[in-house]
Structures are given as structure tokens and as C-alpha cells.
C-alpha atoms as one frame of an Amber mdcrd trajectory, in Angstrom:
protein
 -39.174 109.114  30.959 -35.924 107.299  30.213 -34.385 107.964  26.809 -33.288
 104.680  25.222 -31.665 103.375  22.050 -30.585 100.113  20.433 -27.250  99.582
  18.699 -27.400  96.734  16.223 -30.609  95.907  14.352 -29.927  92.284  13.418
 -31.911  89.303  14.659 -31.834  90.227  18.358 -31.477  93.976  18.022 -34.735
  94.415  16.159 -36.599  92.668  18.983 -34.950  94.935  21.537 -36.076  97.960
  19.529 -39.677  96.746  19.316 -39.804  96.134  23.096 -38.522  99.614  23.912
 -40.980 101.133  21.446 -43.951  99.466  23.184 -42.977 100.261  26.783 -44.699
 103.387  28.148 -41.981 104.184  30.691 -39.318 104.963  28.103 -38.773 106.783
  24.829 -36.951 105.001  22.011 -34.788 107.845  20.712 -33.253 105.839  17.891
 -31.547 102.745  16.537 -28.043 102.551  15.103 -26.452 100.164  12.635 -23.748
 100.264   9.983 -26.218  98.383   7.770 -28.405 101.259   6.667 -31.023  99.048
   5.009 -31.871  96.986   8.092 -31.427  99.964  10.399 -33.900 102.135   8.530
 -36.451  99.300   8.315 -36.364  98.756  12.098 -36.450 102.501  12.765 -39.524
 102.836  10.558 -41.249  99.880  12.220 -40.626 101.378  15.664 -41.422 104.983
  14.755 -37.985 106.259  15.693 -34.853 107.763  14.134 -32.047 105.897  12.383
 -28.377 106.632  13.111 -25.593 105.331  10.905 -23.032 106.034  13.672 -23.854
 104.974  17.223 -21.633 107.768  18.543 -24.327 110.219  17.467 -26.540 108.826
  20.242 -24.171 110.021  22.975 -25.818 112.866  24.855 -29.251 111.902  23.566
 -29.910 108.749  25.634 -29.849 107.527  29.243 -29.758 103.791  28.541 -28.886
 101.595  25.579 -29.164  97.971  24.427 -26.139  96.685  22.532 -26.811  93.815
  20.123 -23.842  94.029  17.782 -21.530  91.080  16.934 -19.659  89.822  20.010
 -16.253  91.174  18.966 -17.728  94.698  19.101 -19.367  94.375  22.539 -16.363
  95.786  24.378 -15.772  98.807  22.171 -19.401  99.904  21.920 -20.208  99.248
  25.601 -17.079 101.093  26.729 -17.923 104.133  24.634 -21.387 104.421  26.172
 -20.239 103.740  29.733 -17.550 106.410  29.416 -20.280 108.798  28.239 -22.390
 108.069  31.343 -24.953 105.830  29.626 -26.373 102.682  31.273 -25.743  99.534
  29.202 -27.573  96.276  28.528 -25.205  94.194  26.387 -26.109  90.855  24.856
 -24.248  87.723  26.003 -21.442  86.923  26.054 -20.424  90.182  27.703 -17.202
  90.393  25.621 -14.778  88.126  23.805 -12.086  88.226  26.530 -11.912  88.373
  30.308  -9.718  91.482  30.245 -12.349  93.300  28.199 -15.128  92.132  30.519
 -13.182  93.229  33.584 -12.642  96.677  32.077 -16.387  97.118  31.488 -17.249
  95.945  35.023 -14.717  98.337  36.551 -15.836 101.220  34.357 -19.506 100.719
  35.248 -18.588 100.589  38.936 -16.525 103.778  38.751 -19.257 105.592  36.824
 -22.010 104.197  39.100 -23.858 102.894  36.048 -25.952  99.803  35.437 -24.176
  97.172  33.340 -26.549  94.294  32.593 -25.786  91.221  30.478 -28.507  89.782
  28.261 -28.992  86.212  29.508 -32.629  85.687  28.556 -33.127  82.378  30.319
 -32.755  84.062  33.714 -36.059  85.770  32.886 -37.793  82.602  31.699 -41.017
  82.137  33.676 -40.331  78.418  34.127 -37.256  79.318  36.193 -39.094  81.799
  38.396 -40.512  79.249  40.842 -37.297  77.302  41.410 -35.719  79.524  44.100
 -38.020  78.582  47.019 -37.647  74.874  46.181 -33.855  74.842  46.256 -32.226
  73.163  49.196 -28.782  71.892  48.285 -28.417  70.770  44.660 -26.418  67.557
  44.390 -26.633  66.790  40.667 -27.712  68.963  37.740 -28.266  67.829  34.171
 -29.021  70.224  31.329 -29.545  69.871  27.585 -29.694  72.810  25.212 -30.078
  71.625  21.627 -30.867  73.761  18.583 -30.791  73.580  14.826 -28.017  75.130
  12.788 -28.247  78.883  12.238 -25.456  80.748  10.427 -26.022  84.023  12.317
 -23.894  83.094  15.372 -20.820  81.723  13.642 -18.535  84.367  15.170 -18.591
  82.395  18.452 -18.590  78.695  19.357 -21.523  76.762  20.842 -20.173  77.209
  24.381 -20.389  80.995  24.068 -23.542  80.859  21.966 -25.776  78.361  23.818
 -24.065  76.648  26.739 -23.319  79.958  28.436 -27.040  80.279  29.300 -26.893
  77.108  31.404 -23.492  77.990  32.845 -24.907  81.296  34.070 -27.991  79.627
  35.568 -26.035  76.838  37.268 -23.501  79.257  38.751 -26.374  81.277  40.209
 -28.129  78.177  41.611 -25.139  76.414  43.170 -23.209  79.517  44.269 -20.214
  77.535  45.516 -16.579  77.437  44.358 -15.882  75.405  41.247 -13.204  72.772
  41.863 -13.012  70.835  38.589 -14.021  71.111  34.931 -13.965  68.359  32.302
 -15.114  69.090  28.752 -15.155  67.768  25.211 -16.656  68.779  21.900 -16.046
  69.172  18.206 -16.665  71.292  15.129 -19.070  69.761  12.617 -20.601  72.334
  10.270 -18.616  75.441  11.162 -14.975  76.262  11.879 -15.588  76.375  15.636
 -17.056  73.964  18.198 -20.683  73.105  17.311 -21.428  70.485  19.963 -19.984
  70.344  23.461 -20.329  68.654  26.832 -18.974  69.802  30.173 -18.895  68.278
  33.644 -18.557  70.719  36.532 -17.735  69.737  40.108 -18.354  72.225  42.894
 -17.114  72.457  46.451 -19.509  70.450  48.585 -19.938  67.752  45.953 -22.528
  69.095  43.523 -21.917  67.905  39.956 -23.408  69.419  36.793 -23.445  67.727
  33.374 -24.152  70.154  30.522 -24.749  69.402  26.837 -25.088  72.062  24.146
 -25.521  71.579  20.407 -26.360  73.891  17.526 -26.523  71.117  14.949 -29.444
  69.140  16.340 -32.534  68.150  14.373 -34.673  68.653  17.479 -34.920  71.607
  19.827 -34.529  70.958  23.540 -33.988  73.289  26.509 -34.329  71.328  29.728
 -32.650  71.218  33.118 -33.051  68.716  35.971 -31.917  69.611  39.485 -31.588
  66.689  41.898 -31.323  67.273  45.623 -32.046  65.315  48.777 -35.660  64.113
  48.695 -36.646  66.014  45.528 -36.057  66.726  41.842 -36.895  69.938  39.977
 -37.492  69.678  36.221 -37.468  72.846  34.113 -38.536  72.971  30.476 -37.489
  76.388  29.202 -39.104  75.768  25.839 -42.591  74.688  26.910 -42.537  76.918
  30.035 -43.216  74.046  32.437 -41.717  73.382  35.854 -42.307  70.172  37.837
 -41.266  69.415  41.401 -41.054  65.723  42.361 -40.633  64.957  46.058 -41.127
  62.280  48.698 -44.724  62.143  49.853 -46.661  60.366  52.558 -47.025  56.608
  52.523 -45.131  54.024  50.516 -45.440  52.827  46.923 -43.483  49.691  47.888
 -42.248  48.519  51.283 -39.530  50.947  52.324 -40.002  53.070  49.188 -41.916
  56.342  49.720 -44.591  57.648  47.406 -43.479  60.266  44.910 -45.657  63.327
  44.597 -45.467  66.020  41.945 -46.391  69.689  41.806 -46.523  70.820  38.187
 -46.750  74.413  37.027 -47.304  75.707  33.504 -46.555  79.322  32.619 -48.098
  81.393  29.842 -45.878  84.481  29.516 -43.089  83.660  27.063 -41.856  87.251
  26.651 -38.538  86.924  28.492 -37.028  89.801  26.536 -39.674  92.250  27.722
 -39.064  91.231  31.342 -35.305  91.537  30.834 -35.623  95.063  29.446 -38.113
  96.058  32.153 -35.640  94.834  34.767 -32.904  96.875  33.103 -34.999 100.042
  33.094 -36.093  99.523  36.702 -32.477  99.079  37.768 -31.536 102.279  35.962
 -34.433 104.174  37.497 -33.900 102.932  41.054 -30.095 102.389  41.052 -30.464
  98.653  41.651 -28.197  95.747  40.776 -29.617  93.839  37.766 -30.523  90.169
  37.946 -27.671  89.437  35.533 -24.970  91.945  36.402 -21.690  92.665  34.673
 -20.008  90.576  37.375 -22.340  87.667  36.542 -21.514  88.081  32.869 -17.797
  88.055  33.674 -18.165  84.898  35.776 -20.094  83.056  33.044 -17.571  84.173
  30.419 -14.691  82.979  32.605 -16.177  79.489  32.827 -17.162  79.414  29.143
 -13.618  80.455  28.223 -12.167  77.697  30.406 -14.422  75.081  28.818 -13.621
  76.331  25.314  -9.890  76.177  26.042 -10.139  72.614  27.326 -12.025  71.512
  24.207  -9.615  73.289  21.892  -6.652  71.654  23.624  -5.114  74.791  25.117
  -5.503  73.446  28.662  -4.061  70.038  29.548
């Protein structure tokens, strides 16, 4: 029975706590937050103990979810890793590459699981893509959301686009040779809408759009490769595979066939936490490792710097 805890009981943290509380293979020892009001409410809802200082959890837990503001990810994760506790930290892994590298090295030295919370990697609509991949040539993704003031400590690249950056890096798995990006602040003091164009060795190109000021929600990705196209709708949990079929629709033009799949299980967070606990229990590398988190942060940082004019 793994002893677990959650640090941070805001929007995401409270969901982490509820998932741990419902899983039979672990015990939710407690939740911690400097906001005593929200912390005690979540602790009561989950039937566990509240801690005003996360340091009090050291020695009491085997694994912890960290859902504090991004600028605290490094400090809190480092404290638990140094204490021998396995860590699942929400994305982005840290605010800087040096901080991320320190966490990755520390987890490696301590032989601990360091997992980064990129929920879309556990989206059921993405699960059937692997066997269909051949050699992606062009990828187009749109991640649009309405304005929410809770993520204003980071820009839209770190907040939303990083999901698609992480997925695309895992799908293409080739060196990145060029990055072009643009974006602007609209409602906040940081970038609220951004576009990036990635070119990989071998010729694959990815166009990525992310907005947190949209009136409509959209989370879609299209992967084009020779003889087929894979369409993923992360929001509706649908995946469609279009490919050349037998016969011709017009002279010289083959018929297009489609295999469409619709998924029912929308609980990506439960699957993410179950993966984390299984990796802890069996000493396995998580689906989204600390190294993956570092790689996504490196690209998100590069894109942010281009948009902000720090890179010519």
C-alpha cells in the first residue's frame, strides 16, 4: 500500500487528491497547502489530514503529486526527491531549464520516479495512434480555450501549447532543425495567443496554434503521412484514420477509406496517476518522464524567447 499525498489544493490539486482517495492501491496520507481554507475543505472531502507545511509530509509518504504554482515546482519537488519520495509534478516541470535539469539528475541519483503531468498523453483518443504511425510528414494542431485567470503566472506556450509540443516530440522523435514562432499578449501581461512552426530532420513540419482567449474550445491534431491521415479530437475523444483504399473514386485517384474510433473513458488524470503509482511500484520509467518534461520545457522556452524577441 503506497502512502501518497498532494501538495497544492487549487484547481488541479483537488482533483489529484480525489483520485488518490478513490484508488484502492494507495493511501492518501494528507494534503498540504498554505491556503488553510481550501486545504481543509479538500482534506475533509477526501477523508484525509491537512498539513499547513508540506515539509511535515516528509517521512510519512512514498509518493507525492505536486500541483503548486509553477515557480514553486522546483523547490517543492527538490525537497521531496532529496527526502527519497517519488514525484509527479504538474507541467511545466519547472520555470527554467537549469531547475529542470537539477530535478532530473536528482531523481536519477536517488533512483526515484520523476513524472511530469502532461494529461494529454493519457487521453484515450491518442492511445490508438502508435500502431498507425509510419513517418509523419506534416502535423497541424489547434489548442484553443477560453480565458481563465488561474494560469496567469505562465504564458500560453507553457500553459497550453506545451501539451502539443510534448506529444509532437514523442511522435516524431527526430532532431529539431528550425523553429519559427509568433504571438502576442491580449488580456494578460504575457503571451495569450501563439503559433509555432517546427521543422525536423527528415522533413517533417509541425504547425501549432495555442490560444487562451478563444470563444470556442478546440483540441485537435492532424497527422499527415504517406498514404494516410490521422485525426485526433482530444475533446470529443474521437480518432479517425483516413487512408488509400481499393479502387478509384476518379481515374487515377484512389478511394479514401476511414476507420473511426470513439472512446468513452475521459478520466485521463486517473490513468496518469495509476501510471505513476505503477512506475513507483515496479521501478519503471513513466510515460512522461522528467527527461520528457525537460525536453518539452526546452522547446517551449525557445518558442517563448522567439516571441518575446530575445532570440533573433
